[in-house]
N, C-alpha and C positions, 0 to 999 in steps of 0.2 A: 587481602590488602588490609593494612593496619588502619585503625580508626583515627581520623584527624580530630583532635579535641579543640574546641573553641578556646582561644586565649583567656577569655573572661572566666570560663568554667575551670580552666587550669589554675588561674589565680585564686579562685574561690576554694579549690581543693588545697592549695598551698596554705592559704589563710586558716583553713580548718585544721590542717596538720599542726601548724605552729600554735594554734589555739588549744592543742592537746586532744583533739578528737581522734578516735580510732578508725581503722580501715573500714570496718563494717558500717559505722555511722556515716562516714563520708560517702561510701558507696551507695547507701540507701538514699541519702539526701540529694546527691548530685547525679546519681545514675551512672557512675563510672565504675569500671571493673576494679577489683582489688589488685589484679596483676598490674594494671596501669598505674594504680596508686603507689604500689611498691617501686615500680620503675621510676616514677616521678620523684619519690622520696630519695632514691639512690642518686638521681641527677642533682638534686639540691643539697645532698649530704645530710638528710634528715633520717632519724631512726625512730620508727614507731614504738610506742610503749607496748610491753607485753604484760598482761595481767596487772597493769598499773605500775610496773617497775621498768625503768629504762633498760633496754636490752644492752646498750653499750656499757652499762654499769654506773657505778658511782665514781666520781672524780676524787681520787685520794692522792696522797703524797708518799713517795717511796721513803721508807725509814732511813735508808743508807745514803742515797744520793740527793734526795729532796726533789726529784723530778715528779711532776704530776702525771697520773695515768688513770685509765678507766679500769675498774674491776667489777665483776658481777656482784650484785647485792648479796647473794647467798654466801659468797666467799668473804665479803667484807664483814658479815655478821658472825661467821665462824672463826675468823682469825683475829688476833690482837695486833700482830705485826704484819706490815704489808711491804713487799718489795717489787720493783718494776721488772726485775730479771733475776735469773738464777745466779748471775755474777754478783749482783748486789746482795742477795740473800747469803751467799757464801762469804762475802767480805764482812757482812754484819754479824756473822756467827763467830767472829774472831775477836780476841781481846775483851775489852770491858763489856761489850754487848752480849757476849755468850752467857748462857744461863748458868754455866759452871765457873764463871770468873771468880777468882779469889784474890782480888787486889794485886795481881801481878806475881804472886808467889806460887808459880806453877811448878809442877813436879819436874819437868824437863830442865828448867833453869836450875833448880836445886840440885838435881842429879849431875848436871854438867860440872857444877862446882865441886861436888863431893868426889866424882870419879877421877878428877885430876890430882887428888891428894895422894901422897905416898902411903898414907895410912890405909886408904881404900885398896890400893894395889897390893899391899902386904896382906890385908884381910882376904882378898880374892885368892891370892897364891896359897894361903893357909887352908882355905876351904877346899880348893881343888886337891891339894896334897892329902888332906884328911880323907877325902873320898876316892883316893887312888887314881886321880885324874880320869875319872869316867863318870858318865851320867848315872845318877842313882836310880833313875826310872827305866831307861832302856839299855844302859851299858855302853852307849856310844862314847868314843874317845876323841871325837873331832868336834870343833866349834863349841867348846865348853864355856859355860858362863856360870858365875856365882849368883845364886838366887837368894834373896832375903826371905826367910820364912815369915817373920813378922814384918809387914810392909814398911819400908823405910820412909815413905811419904806421910805416914800417919804420925801426928805429933807425939802421941803417947809411946811410940816405939823408936823415936829418933836416937835415943841413948843406946840402942842395940845395933846401930849401923855397923860398927866395927867388931861386934862380938862374933867369933868364929862359930859358936853354937847356934847363932841365928842365921847361918848360911848353909846352903846345900848346892852341890854341883849338878847342873842340868845342861843338856845340849841345847842348841839354839831352838830346835823344834819343840822340845819339852818345855823350855822356858816360855816360849810364846803361848803354849797351851796353859801353862800355869797362870798366865795373866788374862786368859780368855774365859769364856763361860764354862769351859770344861775343867776349870782349875780344881774342882773338888776331887777329881780322880788323882791329880798330881799331889794334892795335899795329903791324901790318904797314904800314898806310896812314900812321901817324904816323912810323914809321922812315923810310919813303920820302920823306915831306915834309921831315923834318929833314935827311936826306942831301942833298936838293936845295938846302936853305937854306945848308948848309955849303960847297957847291961854288962 
């Protein structure tokens, strides 16, 4: 049978909790079990401190939506940006809040403008024709794309955007590889192919 606690003893326990006393101290002074104290804390919505740090965490504000939320102290100390949810984190990683933001002059926006020009279409057609309409890496003849050897988004190479010598034909798969971490392998094959073309 569960122990019935005197209402005055219960109130004394609540006052000690609110006063910042820990479970062990309240248990020792009032003679109440720690299990009872935890149950009582749950009933009144109180959270005992752990090692001097509030278990609920620190009340902070979401960087994206401005909603207040609790976060563990250890995470507050480790991070400089705090978000209440993954949705807010994802939204905040777009646009001007993203660490790679360059005042709106993104590569995609620039490429969309260039790829619609007749000059770009003429350049692409010339690159594919020079390479006999096949991928210079794997020899594939489907889903061909013109790849810029000197990257067109770099300011120093923008003048080479429509130079046929700065282009090479790649299939879609090899083109994706050329822009990934494995791009060194593609670059070696492309350099070899361009060297043979110039001989």
